[in-house]
C-alpha positions in Angstrom: 1.2 -6.7 -1.4 -1.7 -6.8 -3.8 -4.2 -4.3 -2.4 -4.7 -1.4 0.0 -6.1 -3.6 2.7 -3.0 -5.8 2.7 -0.7 -2.7 2.9 -2.7 -1.3 5.8 -2.6 -4.6 7.7 1.1 -5.0 7.1 1.7 -1.3 8.1 -0.3 -1.8 11.3 1.7 -5.0 12.2 5.0 -3.2 11.5 4.0 -0.2 13.6 2.8 -2.3 16.5 6.0 -4.3 16.5 8.1 -1.2 16.1 9.7 -2.7 13.0 11.0 0.4 11.1 12.3 -1.5 8.1 8.9 -3.2 7.7 7.2 0.2 8.0 9.4 1.7 5.4 8.7 -1.3 3.0 5.1 -0.1 2.9 6.2 3.2 1.3 7.7 4.1 -2.1 11.0 6.0 -2.0 9.3 9.3 -2.9 6.2 8.8 -0.8 4.4 11.6 1.0 2.9 11.0 4.5 0.4 13.6 5.7 0.2 13.4 9.5 -2.3 16.2 9.8 -2.9 19.3 7.7 0.3 21.2 7.5 2.5 18.4 8.8 4.0 16.4 5.9 6.9 13.9 5.6 8.4 13.7 2.1 10.4 10.6 1.2 11.5 7.7 3.2 14.1 9.6 5.3 11.4 12.0 6.7 8.9 9.2 7.0 11.6 7.2 9.0 12.1 10.2 11.3 8.3 10.4 11.9 8.0 6.7 12.8 11.1 6.9 15.0 9.3 9.6 17.0 6.1 7.5 17.1 8.0 4.5 18.4 9.6 6.6 21.1 6.2 7.8 22.2 4.9 4.2 22.3 2.0 5.0 20.0 0.2 1.9 18.6 -1.8 1.4 15.4 -5.5 0.8 16.0 
């Protein structure tokens, strides 16, 4: 993926198809995801847990 728009588009597709592997491909191993102030996922393991929760809740990307 060459630019931020490509990453965002790929992430949206992966989230909407509930493809956890494709979601995690959009993140570096030591990435930090801020869900909201004070709620942070550090690293792919925590990011994976967050998206598993999102998928269970059937939340879609815009």
